[in-house]
Legacy VTK file of the C-alpha trace (Angstrom):
# vtk DataFile Version 3.0
C-alpha trace
ASCII
DATASET POLYDATA
POINTS 471 float
1.086 -96.005 66.326
3.098 -93.252 67.716
3.777 -92.368 64.135
0.503 -93.436 62.812
-1.019 -90.614 65.018
1.929 -88.271 63.917
0.955 -88.697 60.346
-3.012 -88.701 61.310
-2.619 -85.602 62.768
-0.685 -84.276 60.255
-3.594 -85.113 57.839
-5.844 -83.622 59.991
-3.987 -79.800 59.872
-3.627 -80.031 56.333
-7.028 -81.027 55.697
-8.373 -77.780 58.514
-5.835 -76.014 56.512
-6.773 -76.359 53.573
-10.776 -76.406 54.382
-9.933 -72.542 55.779
-8.248 -71.489 52.540
-10.817 -72.848 50.095
-13.165 -70.875 52.600
-11.406 -67.638 52.847
-11.697 -68.057 48.750
-15.303 -68.290 49.265
-16.438 -65.462 51.270
-14.060 -63.229 48.909
-17.055 -63.786 46.339
-19.964 -64.704 48.756
-19.364 -61.669 51.398
-18.773 -59.565 48.932
-22.473 -60.522 47.073
-23.798 -61.342 49.861
-23.522 -57.723 51.400
-24.649 -56.624 47.248
-27.919 -58.859 47.852
-28.867 -57.574 50.965
-28.584 -54.257 50.179
-30.645 -54.099 47.037
-32.817 -56.105 48.483
-32.704 -54.101 51.175
-34.263 -51.183 49.093
-37.305 -53.236 49.077
-37.472 -53.482 52.203
-37.657 -50.255 52.862
-40.167 -49.171 50.154
-42.221 -51.672 50.910
-42.335 -50.899 55.038
-43.017 -47.474 53.602
-46.065 -48.389 51.186
-47.312 -50.019 54.548
-47.491 -47.177 56.525
-49.633 -45.670 54.089
-52.308 -47.922 53.732
-53.265 -51.730 54.144
-53.844 -51.758 50.182
-50.668 -50.207 49.397
-48.912 -52.879 51.680
-50.995 -55.673 49.779
-50.507 -53.426 46.849
-46.865 -52.668 47.044
-45.994 -56.539 48.185
-47.636 -58.386 45.311
-45.968 -56.103 42.982
-42.923 -57.279 44.631
-42.989 -60.527 45.295
-44.882 -61.919 42.744
-44.598 -59.797 39.495
-40.489 -58.088 39.933
-39.146 -61.872 41.569
-40.561 -63.629 37.830
-38.450 -60.774 36.341
-35.588 -61.129 38.679
-35.667 -64.447 39.117
-35.716 -65.407 35.171
-32.859 -62.304 34.855
-30.488 -63.004 37.026
-30.647 -66.580 36.451
-30.503 -66.042 32.798
-26.721 -63.896 33.799
-25.732 -67.050 36.098
-25.247 -68.482 32.545
-21.823 -65.443 32.414
-20.644 -67.608 35.785
-20.224 -70.782 34.012
-18.645 -68.986 30.931
-16.757 -66.361 32.651
-15.664 -68.536 35.065
-14.455 -71.095 33.047
-12.652 -68.917 30.443
-11.163 -67.159 33.490
-9.975 -70.211 35.097
-8.305 -71.272 31.453
-6.685 -67.667 31.295
-8.550 -66.836 28.303
-9.197 -63.316 30.325
-10.356 -61.475 26.612
-13.037 -63.642 26.220
-15.064 -62.244 29.529
-16.339 -58.819 27.816
-17.536 -60.566 24.940
-19.730 -62.770 26.926
-20.579 -59.694 29.528
-22.290 -57.790 26.006
-23.830 -61.186 24.938
-25.344 -61.128 28.086
-26.610 -57.544 27.823
-28.233 -58.132 24.371
-29.617 -61.409 25.090
-30.630 -60.101 28.596
-32.228 -56.610 26.532
-34.651 -58.817 24.421
-36.149 -61.205 27.420
-36.718 -57.913 29.685
-38.510 -56.673 26.615
-40.316 -59.372 25.593
-41.349 -59.864 29.653
-42.901 -55.893 29.996
-46.308 -57.340 29.318
-46.284 -58.479 31.992
-46.178 -55.623 34.272
-48.363 -53.212 31.423
-51.390 -55.633 32.115
-50.556 -56.626 35.916
-54.195 -55.310 36.735
-56.285 -58.052 34.211
-53.743 -60.349 35.006
-53.881 -60.912 38.587
-57.826 -60.401 38.500
-58.070 -63.294 36.462
-55.461 -65.488 38.820
-58.235 -64.300 41.590
-57.179 -61.378 43.401
-59.731 -58.499 44.331
-60.702 -56.422 41.905
-59.328 -52.778 44.460
-56.189 -54.892 44.736
-55.034 -55.924 41.503
-55.741 -51.816 40.161
-53.862 -50.689 42.622
-51.036 -53.327 42.368
-50.948 -52.426 38.304
-50.371 -49.176 38.535
-47.786 -50.234 41.018
-46.250 -52.288 38.312
-46.219 -49.820 35.995
-44.080 -47.486 37.367
-41.702 -50.174 38.449
-40.361 -51.218 34.873
-37.368 -49.146 34.982
-36.710 -51.073 37.776
-37.426 -54.257 35.647
-35.231 -52.830 32.688
-32.132 -52.299 35.121
-31.834 -55.777 36.023
-30.077 -56.824 32.455
-27.150 -54.434 33.224
-27.125 -55.618 36.890
-27.013 -58.821 36.732
-24.794 -58.344 33.940
-22.133 -56.325 34.862
-22.047 -58.073 38.783
-21.340 -61.946 37.063
-18.767 -60.538 35.144
-16.792 -58.374 38.239
-17.279 -61.105 40.036
-15.540 -63.682 37.383
-12.574 -61.643 38.010
-13.037 -61.914 41.681
-13.474 -58.013 41.631
-16.113 -58.088 44.410
-15.072 -55.042 45.822
-16.736 -52.408 43.230
-19.984 -54.722 43.865
-20.067 -53.588 46.933
-19.352 -50.433 46.849
-21.996 -49.576 44.171
-24.514 -51.567 46.236
-24.235 -49.569 49.656
-24.044 -46.004 48.177
-27.782 -47.544 46.361
-28.580 -48.334 49.557
-27.662 -44.994 51.607
-28.817 -42.607 48.969
-31.954 -44.596 48.786
-33.099 -44.750 52.319
-32.224 -40.720 52.440
-34.542 -39.737 48.959
-37.581 -42.369 50.335
-37.342 -40.499 53.823
-37.112 -36.947 51.512
-39.583 -37.706 49.460
-42.476 -39.712 51.276
-42.390 -38.621 54.838
-41.192 -34.984 53.668
-42.653 -34.227 50.053
-45.619 -36.966 50.180
-45.349 -38.668 46.972
-47.407 -41.730 48.310
-47.117 -44.923 46.356
-45.999 -43.778 42.994
-43.438 -42.100 44.051
-42.161 -45.251 46.359
-41.505 -46.845 43.499
-39.376 -44.242 41.583
-37.630 -43.842 44.770
-36.349 -47.667 43.852
-36.307 -47.528 40.355
-34.236 -44.139 40.696
-31.476 -46.352 43.196
-31.474 -49.481 40.795
-30.097 -47.480 38.308
-27.747 -45.894 40.149
-25.931 -48.862 40.951
-25.997 -50.003 37.810
-23.978 -46.611 36.299
-21.342 -47.045 39.278
-20.666 -50.895 38.356
-20.586 -49.303 34.366
-18.524 -46.240 35.000
-15.611 -48.674 36.937
-15.598 -50.878 33.676
-15.687 -47.999 31.156
-12.992 -46.121 32.466
-9.929 -49.044 33.383
-11.451 -51.337 36.321
-10.583 -53.748 34.220
-8.031 -54.150 31.397
-7.601 -57.839 30.508
-10.766 -58.536 30.261
-12.499 -55.419 28.953
-11.218 -53.477 25.789
-14.412 -51.596 24.239
-17.534 -52.680 22.650
-17.045 -55.365 19.011
-18.836 -56.462 17.129
-18.243 -59.995 17.730
-20.341 -59.617 20.274
-23.606 -60.222 18.294
-22.407 -63.586 17.551
-23.064 -67.032 18.685
-26.435 -65.322 20.317
-28.162 -68.413 20.188
-26.118 -70.316 22.212
-25.652 -68.368 24.620
-29.234 -67.918 24.429
-29.961 -71.953 25.279
-27.758 -72.264 28.378
-29.076 -68.305 29.552
-32.498 -69.388 29.316
-31.895 -72.937 30.873
-30.364 -70.977 33.511
-33.208 -68.537 33.576
-36.020 -71.734 34.155
-33.814 -72.618 36.625
-33.561 -70.032 38.851
-37.043 -68.385 38.316
-38.496 -71.620 39.241
-36.529 -71.717 42.530
-36.827 -68.373 43.160
-40.757 -68.183 42.194
-42.104 -71.454 43.915
-42.798 -69.827 47.546
-44.098 -66.755 46.014
-47.311 -68.376 44.564
-48.246 -68.009 48.352
-49.703 -64.705 48.098
-52.050 -65.691 44.580
-52.926 -68.793 45.873
-54.171 -66.998 49.093
-56.209 -65.220 47.111
-57.498 -67.513 44.569
-58.586 -69.126 47.831
-60.950 -66.361 48.959
-57.958 -65.101 51.967
-58.269 -62.201 53.712
-56.152 -59.482 53.257
-54.598 -59.179 56.482
-53.908 -63.211 55.574
-52.031 -62.271 52.018
-50.288 -58.932 53.710
-49.200 -61.661 56.728
-48.031 -63.995 53.441
-46.814 -61.453 51.487
-44.836 -60.234 54.482
-43.257 -63.886 55.433
-42.415 -64.299 51.136
-40.602 -61.022 51.973
-38.420 -61.927 54.886
-37.752 -65.736 53.571
-36.504 -63.442 49.958
-34.450 -61.162 52.007
-32.723 -63.956 54.048
-32.406 -65.965 50.469
-30.098 -63.374 49.518
-27.581 -65.258 51.771
-27.499 -68.771 50.098
-27.939 -66.638 46.597
-24.459 -65.526 47.599
-23.348 -68.756 48.542
-24.782 -69.885 45.119
-22.602 -67.560 43.402
-19.670 -68.428 45.521
-20.334 -72.213 44.432
-20.318 -71.771 40.925
-17.682 -69.510 40.751
-15.222 -71.522 42.546
-16.726 -74.595 40.809
-16.474 -73.258 37.387
-13.026 -71.491 38.040
-11.602 -74.722 39.149
-13.177 -76.785 36.191
-11.711 -74.780 33.889
-8.536 -74.848 35.505
-8.473 -78.645 35.063
-9.027 -79.184 38.911
-11.359 -81.849 39.514
-10.702 -82.473 43.128
-10.511 -78.340 43.441
-14.530 -78.129 42.344
-15.943 -81.105 44.495
-13.896 -79.699 47.841
-15.216 -75.928 47.189
-18.520 -78.030 46.030
-18.085 -79.356 49.856
-16.731 -76.401 51.664
-19.785 -74.303 50.131
-22.729 -76.986 51.684
-21.059 -76.740 54.972
-21.297 -73.399 54.959
-24.494 -72.441 53.700
-26.036 -75.393 55.887
-24.870 -73.687 58.987
-26.361 -70.322 58.123
-29.713 -71.862 56.959
-29.652 -73.487 60.773
-29.113 -70.009 62.665
-31.666 -68.297 60.276
-33.877 -70.295 61.578
-33.492 -70.675 64.897
-33.956 -66.581 64.282
-37.187 -66.759 63.510
-37.627 -69.511 66.000
-36.723 -67.241 69.054
-38.860 -63.979 67.712
-41.832 -64.563 65.564
-43.846 -61.866 67.513
-40.835 -59.126 66.154
-41.167 -59.686 62.620
-43.434 -58.491 61.286
-43.230 -54.452 63.277
-40.671 -53.349 60.424
-43.849 -53.362 57.836
-47.230 -52.851 59.544
-48.367 -51.497 63.306
-51.592 -53.985 62.085
-51.836 -56.177 65.840
-54.000 -58.923 63.313
-51.398 -59.164 60.673
-48.433 -59.423 63.317
-50.761 -61.950 64.884
-50.903 -64.617 61.856
-47.183 -63.464 60.893
-46.015 -64.734 64.813
-47.997 -67.609 63.467
-46.891 -68.651 60.067
-43.540 -68.353 61.598
-43.271 -71.535 62.550
-43.501 -72.647 58.698
-40.758 -69.859 57.959
-38.088 -71.246 59.760
-38.213 -74.812 58.273
-38.318 -72.652 54.545
-35.754 -71.060 55.570
-32.787 -73.510 56.330
-34.235 -76.362 53.817
-33.765 -73.192 51.325
-29.962 -73.390 51.988
-29.206 -75.840 50.676
-30.802 -76.124 46.412
-28.811 -72.534 46.222
-25.356 -75.085 46.651
-26.187 -77.914 44.328
-27.244 -75.088 41.387
-23.965 -73.495 42.215
-22.891 -76.742 41.017
-24.804 -76.719 38.440
-23.965 -73.422 37.145
-20.164 -74.021 37.612
-20.488 -77.592 35.469
-23.002 -76.663 33.106
-25.660 -78.512 33.317
-28.461 -76.072 34.032
-30.769 -77.232 31.787
-31.050 -80.508 33.697
-31.525 -78.878 37.519
-34.082 -76.806 35.254
-36.059 -79.730 34.741
-35.626 -81.154 38.206
-37.065 -77.616 39.458
-39.918 -78.005 37.525
-41.214 -81.570 38.376
-40.499 -81.523 42.069
-41.677 -78.049 42.785
-44.624 -77.529 39.989
-45.511 -81.232 39.587
-45.116 -82.865 42.647
-44.963 -79.487 45.767
-47.695 -76.693 44.575
-50.224 -79.832 43.552
-50.169 -81.071 46.999
-49.686 -77.489 48.650
-52.788 -77.184 46.786
-54.836 -80.294 47.628
-53.815 -79.690 51.669
-54.382 -76.688 51.130
-58.189 -76.301 49.772
-59.040 -80.060 49.388
-58.609 -81.068 52.828
-59.522 -77.169 53.922
-56.355 -76.423 55.683
-56.092 -72.931 53.737
-52.649 -70.896 53.011
-50.622 -73.064 55.602
-52.002 -76.055 54.516
-50.688 -74.757 50.868
-46.873 -73.701 52.026
-47.326 -76.994 54.224
-47.521 -79.057 50.816
-45.066 -76.697 48.923
-42.282 -77.728 51.858
-42.728 -81.848 50.335
-41.532 -80.067 46.889
-38.567 -78.599 48.212
-38.020 -81.861 50.328
-38.069 -83.740 46.017
-35.534 -81.000 44.531
-33.015 -81.154 47.289
-32.693 -85.290 46.992
-32.435 -85.153 42.907
-29.994 -82.664 43.049
-28.321 -84.737 45.505
-28.213 -87.805 43.574
-27.457 -85.421 40.272
-24.073 -83.509 41.985
-23.352 -87.168 43.548
-23.262 -88.856 40.148
-21.774 -86.056 37.765
-19.279 -86.470 35.053
-16.521 -83.976 36.708
-13.026 -84.854 34.373
-15.882 -85.378 31.576
-16.704 -81.201 32.118
-12.746 -80.865 32.906
-12.761 -81.549 28.981
-15.201 -79.635 27.727
-15.027 -76.413 29.384
-11.137 -76.627 27.736
-12.315 -77.486 24.913
-14.806 -74.904 24.100
-12.963 -71.856 25.498
-9.452 -72.961 23.485
-12.146 -73.487 20.177
-13.588 -69.584 20.718
-10.029 -68.815 21.414
-9.104 -69.175 18.010
-12.378 -68.047 16.561
-11.649 -64.713 18.356
-8.163 -64.717 16.669
-9.345 -65.591 13.169
LINES 1 472
471 0 1 2 3 4 5 6 7 8 9 10 11 12 13 14 15 16 17 18 19 20 21 22 23 24 25 26 27 28 29 30 31 32 33 34 35 36 37 38 39 40 41 42 43 44 45 46 47 48 49 50 51 52 53 54 55 56 57 58 59 60 61 62 63 64 65 66 67 68 69 70 71 72 73 74 75 76 77 78 79 80 81 82 83 84 85 86 87 88 89 90 91 92 93 94 95 96 97 98 99 100 101 102 103 104 105 106 107 108 109 110 111 112 113 114 115 116 117 118 119 120 121 122 123 124 125 126 127 128 129 130 131 132 133 134 135 136 137 138 139 140 141 142 143 144 145 146 147 148 149 150 151 152 153 154 155 156 157 158 159 160 161 162 163 164 165 166 167 168 169 170 171 172 173 174 175 176 177 178 179 180 181 182 183 184 185 186 187 188 189 190 191 192 193 194 195 196 197 198 199 200 201 202 203 204 205 206 207 208 209 210 211 212 213 214 215 216 217 218 219 220 221 222 223 224 225 226 227 228 229 230 231 232 233 234 235 236 237 238 239 240 241 242 243 244 245 246 247 248 249 250 251 252 253 254 255 256 257 258 259 260 261 262 263 264 265 266 267 268 269 270 271 272 273 274 275 276 277 278 279 280 281 282 283 284 285 286 287 288 289 290 291 292 293 294 295 296 297 298 299 300 301 302 303 304 305 306 307 308 309 310 311 312 313 314 315 316 317 318 319 320 321 322 323 324 325 326 327 328 329 330 331 332 333 334 335 336 337 338 339 340 341 342 343 344 345 346 347 348 349 350 351 352 353 354 355 356 357 358 359 360 361 362 363 364 365 366 367 368 369 370 371 372 373 374 375 376 377 378 379 380 381 382 383 384 385 386 387 388 389 390 391 392 393 394 395 396 397 398 399 400 401 402 403 404 405 406 407 408 409 410 411 412 413 414 415 416 417 418 419 420 421 422 423 424 425 426 427 428 429 430 431 432 433 434 435 436 437 438 439 440 441 442 443 444 445 446 447 448 449 450 451 452 453 454 455 456 457 458 459 460 461 462 463 464 465 466 467 468 469 470
C-alpha cells in the first residue's frame, strides 16, 4: 500500500509537471496572440466609441459596418489564413523550415484574390443593407463608412498571413509589439483627428485604416530584414505553384471560421429587419461588439491549439497532440467562466464606454443575461476548431458549422423571436441552441478522430513537398 501510494503520488506529480510544461507552451503562443487580438480589436472599440459620441446615427452606421461587413471580411480571411497554421505548424514540427516561406507567399496570393472578390460587399453596402431590412437612413450612412473601410479590409490579407507565419515559428514577440505600437498610435491619432480636428465619421474610418496597415508594415519589415533566416529566403515563383491545393484547404478554413464569427453578428441585422428601434439596434451592436472583443481570448486559444496540435502531429507525437488539446480546453473553459461571471457582475456598466444614452444602457443591461451564457459557450468551440485546424479536417468542421448554426440555430431564433413574438431576445435565445448543437457535434468528431492516420498523412505530405522543391 505504501509503495502504491508513493507511485500514485509520483504519477500525480509527473502529471502536474507535464500539465505545467504544456501550459507554458500554450501560453507562449496564446498570450501574445490574445494580446495581439485584443489590441487590434481595441482599434475598432476606440473608433466605435468615438463614433457613438458623434451621434446615435453614426454609432449605428459604424457598428453595422464593423460588426457585420468587416466581420464577414475578418472572419473569412482570418479563417483562410488558418490554413497556414495547419501547413506551417506541421512543416515546422517535421523540420521542413524552408516550406514556411513558400506557404506564407501562397497565402498572400490566394487571400488577395479572395479579398478583391469581397470588395462589392463594401462598395454596394447601402443597397445590400436596405434589402436586408435596415432603414434607408442607417443603410446610406453605413454604406459611406463601409467604402472608407476598404483599406482596412485589404490589410487583413497580409496581417493574418504574416501573423500565422511568425506564430508557427513561435516568434510571438514581434506580433505583440506590432499590435502594441498600432494601438498606441491609434489612440493618439484618434484623439487628434476626431476631438481636435473634428474630422467626423470618415476621419474615424481613416484612422482605423492607417493603424491596421501600420501593424502589417512592422511585421513585414521584421521578416524582410532578417527576422526569420531559416524560413524566409526571399520571394519565389514557387509561391504560384500548387495554389489550387492551398485554396481548397484555405477555403474550408475560411468558411469554418466565417460561419463561427458572423453567427451572432446576424443579430444586429435580424433585429433591424424585425422592426426594432435604433435603441435596440445600438444595444445589440454594443453587446455583439463586447462579445467580439472577448472572443479574441478564445481565438488566441484556438491559435495555440492549432499550432500545438499541428507541431505534435508533424513530429509524429499523437499523445502529445491529444494532451495539448485537453489542456487548451480546460484553460478556455476557466477563462470563459471568468468573463461570463464578470458580465453578470456589472451589467449596468457595459455600455457606458460607447454611449451616454440611458435607454441604450438599460437595454444592454437586460441583454447581459444572454451575453453571459453566450460568452461561456463560446469558450468551447475555438478549442475544437483549433484541433480541426491542427489536424486538417477544416472542411468537416465547416459543414458542422453550417448545419448547427444556419439549419438549426438561426431558424430556431427567427421562430422564437418572430413567430412566437419574443423579439430580438427570442432570436438570441434560439441561436444559443445552435451553439449547443455545434459543440456536441464537434466534440464527437474530435473524440473519434483518427489521429494516427493524420500523423502519417502530415509527415508524408511534407516529405513529398520537400522533394518537389528540391527538384
